[in-house]
Every structure is written in C-alpha cells, then in structure tokens.
C-alpha positions in Angstrom: 88.8 99.4 116.2 88.7 97.6 119.6 89.9 94.0 119.3 89.6 91.4 122.0 92.3 88.8 121.6 91.7 85.5 123.3 95.0 83.7 123.2 96.8 81.7 125.9 100.3 81.6 124.3 102.2 84.7 125.5 104.6 84.8 122.6 101.8 84.6 120.0 99.7 87.1 121.9 102.5 89.7 122.2 103.2 89.4 118.4 99.6 89.8 117.5 99.0 92.8 119.9 102.1 94.5 118.4 100.8 94.1 114.8 97.2 95.0 115.5 98.1 98.1 117.6 100.6 99.3 115.0 97.8 99.3 112.4 95.5 101.5 114.4 93.6 99.0 116.4 93.2 99.0 120.2 93.8 95.5 121.4 93.0 93.8 124.8 94.4 90.4 125.4 92.9 87.7 127.6 94.0 84.1 127.9 90.8 82.4 129.2 87.4 81.8 127.6 85.6 82.9 130.7 87.3 86.3 130.4 86.3 86.6 126.8 82.6 86.0 127.7 82.8 88.7 130.4 84.6 91.3 128.3 83.5 91.0 124.7 80.8 93.6 124.9 83.4 96.4 125.1 84.9 95.4 121.8 84.2 95.6 118.0 85.7 92.2 117.2 86.9 89.0 118.9 90.0 87.2 117.7 89.6 83.7 119.2 92.1 80.8 119.7 90.3 77.5 120.2 92.9 75.9 122.4 92.2 77.6 125.7 93.2 76.4 129.2 89.8 76.6 130.9 87.2 75.6 128.2 86.9 74.5 124.6 87.1 77.5 122.2 84.2 76.2 120.2 82.0 76.4 123.2 83.1 80.0 123.8 82.3 80.7 120.2 78.8 79.2 120.5 78.1 81.2 123.7 79.3 84.4 122.0 76.9 83.8 119.1 74.0 83.3 121.5 74.8 86.4 123.5 75.2 88.9 120.7 76.3 89.9 117.3 80.0 90.8 117.9 82.1 89.5 114.9 84.4 86.6 115.8 87.5 85.5 113.8 88.9 82.2 114.8 92.7 82.0 114.7 94.0 78.5 115.7 96.4 75.8 115.0 93.5 73.4 114.3 93.5 73.2 110.5 91.7 70.0 109.9 88.8 70.3 107.5 86.3 69.0 110.1 87.4 71.7 112.6 87.2 74.5 110.0 83.6 73.3 109.2 82.7 73.1 112.9 84.1 76.5 113.6 82.2 78.1 110.7 79.0 76.3 111.6 79.3 77.4 115.3 79.2 81.0 114.1 82.7 82.1 113.3 82.8 85.0 110.8 86.1 83.7 109.5 88.5 80.9 110.3 92.3 81.2 110.0 95.0 78.6 110.7 98.3 79.4 112.4 100.8 80.3 111.3 99.1 83.1 109.4 100.6 86.0 107.4 99.9 89.2 109.2 98.9 91.0 106.1 96.2 88.4 105.4 95.0 88.5 109.1 94.6 92.3 108.9 92.7 92.1 105.6 90.4 89.4 106.9 89.6 91.4 110.0 88.9 94.5 107.9 86.6 92.5 105.6 84.6 91.0 108.5 84.0 94.3 110.1 83.2 95.9 106.8 80.5 93.3 106.1 79.1 93.9 109.6 79.0 97.7 109.2 77.6 97.8 105.6 74.9 100.4 105.8 71.3 99.3 105.4 69.1 100.9 102.7 68.3 104.4 103.7 71.2 104.9 106.1 72.9 107.4 103.8 74.1 109.9 106.4 77.2 109.7 108.6 77.9 112.1 111.4 81.3 112.4 113.0 81.3 115.1 115.7 79.8 118.1 113.9 80.6 116.8 110.4 77.6 115.5 108.5 78.2 113.5 105.3 75.3 112.5 103.0 76.5 109.6 100.9 73.5 109.8 98.6 73.5 113.5 97.7 77.3 113.8 98.1 76.9 116.8 100.4 79.1 117.6 103.3 78.3 120.0 106.2 80.5 121.1 109.1 78.3 122.7 111.8 76.1 124.9 109.6 78.7 125.4 106.9 78.4 123.7 103.5 81.8 122.3 102.4 82.6 122.0 98.7 84.6 119.0 97.7 85.8 117.8 94.3 84.4 114.5 93.2 87.6 112.6 94.1 87.9 114.4 97.5 84.3 113.3 98.3 85.1 109.7 97.1 88.0 109.5 99.5 85.9 110.9 102.4 83.0 108.6 101.6 85.2 105.5 102.0 86.4 106.7 105.3 82.9 107.7 106.4 81.5 104.3 105.6 84.1 102.9 108.1 84.0 105.8 110.6 86.0 105.0 113.7 88.0 102.2 111.9 91.4 102.5 110.3 91.3 102.1 106.5 94.4 101.1 104.7 96.0 103.2 102.0 95.7 100.3 99.5 92.0 99.9 100.1 91.4 103.7 99.7 93.3 103.7 96.4 91.6 100.5 95.2 88.1 101.9 95.9 88.7 105.4 94.6 91.1 104.9 91.7 90.7 101.2 90.9 93.4 99.4 89.1 95.4 102.6 88.7 96.2 102.8 92.4 99.9 102.1 92.0 100.3 105.4 90.1 98.4 107.6 92.5 99.9 107.1 96.0 101.0 110.7 96.1 97.6 111.8 94.8 95.9 110.1 97.8 98.1 112.2 100.1 97.1 115.3 98.3 93.4 114.6 98.5 93.6 113.7 102.2 95.4 117.0 102.9 92.7 118.9 100.9 89.8 117.2 102.7 91.4 117.8 106.0 91.9 121.5 105.2 88.4 122.0 103.9 86.7 120.3 106.9 88.9 122.4 109.2 88.7 119.5 111.7 92.3 118.1 111.6 91.7 116.0 114.7 88.9 114.0 113.1 90.9 112.8 110.1 93.8 110.9 111.6 96.9 109.4 109.9 97.7 105.9 111.0 101.4 105.8 110.4 102.5 103.0 108.0 98.9 101.9 107.4 96.3 104.5 106.3 93.7 106.8 107.8 90.8 107.0 110.2 87.8 109.3 110.3 86.8 109.9 113.9 87.8 108.3 117.2 87.6 104.6 117.7 86.7 104.8 121.3 
C-alpha cells in the first residue's frame, strides 16, 4: 500500500517510515501541508500530523476531504477531547495520539483501508494479472485453466484477494480462516500458502512480506 506520511519532525518521520516499509508498505514522507495536497492522489492512505509548519493540519484534512476519497488517519500529539472530535468531524477516518504503539498504528491503518475497499454487492470477482477469483462461486482460474483448491486453501486466497495489492498480516489471515484456533495453526498457514502458490503457478503474485504476512499482487 502506498502511504503518504505528512510529518515535520524528522525523528518521528524516520521511525514511522522504517516501520511502515518493513511491513510491506511503500511510504513517501513530506513535511508540509501544501505538499500533501499536491501529492495525495498517488497514494492509498494519508497519515497526517496536525502540527505542520506552513498550515493548520485540520485545514489540510478538510481540503483533502473536499478533493477526494483518500483515507486519512490523523497521528498527532494533540490529544484533547475537543481536538479529537474536531478531527473526526473534519473527515478523519481515524485519530491516534502520539506516542502510539506501532502495532496499534499498523492495525488501525489496515482497518481503515479494509473498510474503504470492502466490496459492494455484486463485486464478487477479483482479477490479479491472469488469475481470476470468484468469491461467490469459490472458483479460481489461471488464464483458461481451472484451479482446484481445498476449502481452506480457497479461504486463505479469498482473504488475500479481498485486499489485493495490500499486505495482510499472518495474524489476520489466521483469525479469519481459523478463528480462535489461530495459535495452533501457524505452521498450517505456511503449508496452505505454499500449496496455493504451487497450484496457481504464479509465484511472483503471492509475495511473502518477511516478518509480517503476505500480499497478493503488486501494490504499485
């Protein structure tokens, strides 16, 4: 996922870029609100500080909301209740107060993007390169070849297909496919991923994000 980080503090920005990139995202950092307004269209999500040197972050947020639908997560030191309310009312999809635990930040970003990409009724087919996945009929085709998957293999693929182009964490995959039993099936997930990869015969499309999870398709 392409993340636009709007943060004027170099130390905070470098730490955030390192964490986001290490979890499979592609992060661009800018320090000014004016740059955010110019560059947001090339990104899937904006991570916005409110204390910017050239303009008030809330005004940047309101302008982003008027321009288009890009998800915006506010990450700021301003934790007063009135500021949180103003941020959410100005259009923030989520509001986090510094310092924030990185695991929580990653989970909140994933949840915001997931809500935005939730398929509308009738959008049951996902295509990644020449792989076609029908989420309703549970059929998979590669080029003109039908691929036979076990129920669990399809379930794993379906979670990835619903978020095509975005890194999905191992924990989320195990939660959605195996539910509360996920602690016992970590190795089983690896086996199922390997089987799906082999059956699709498109290893470049099912990428391992080391230390995090997997991604179906490119995020470019």
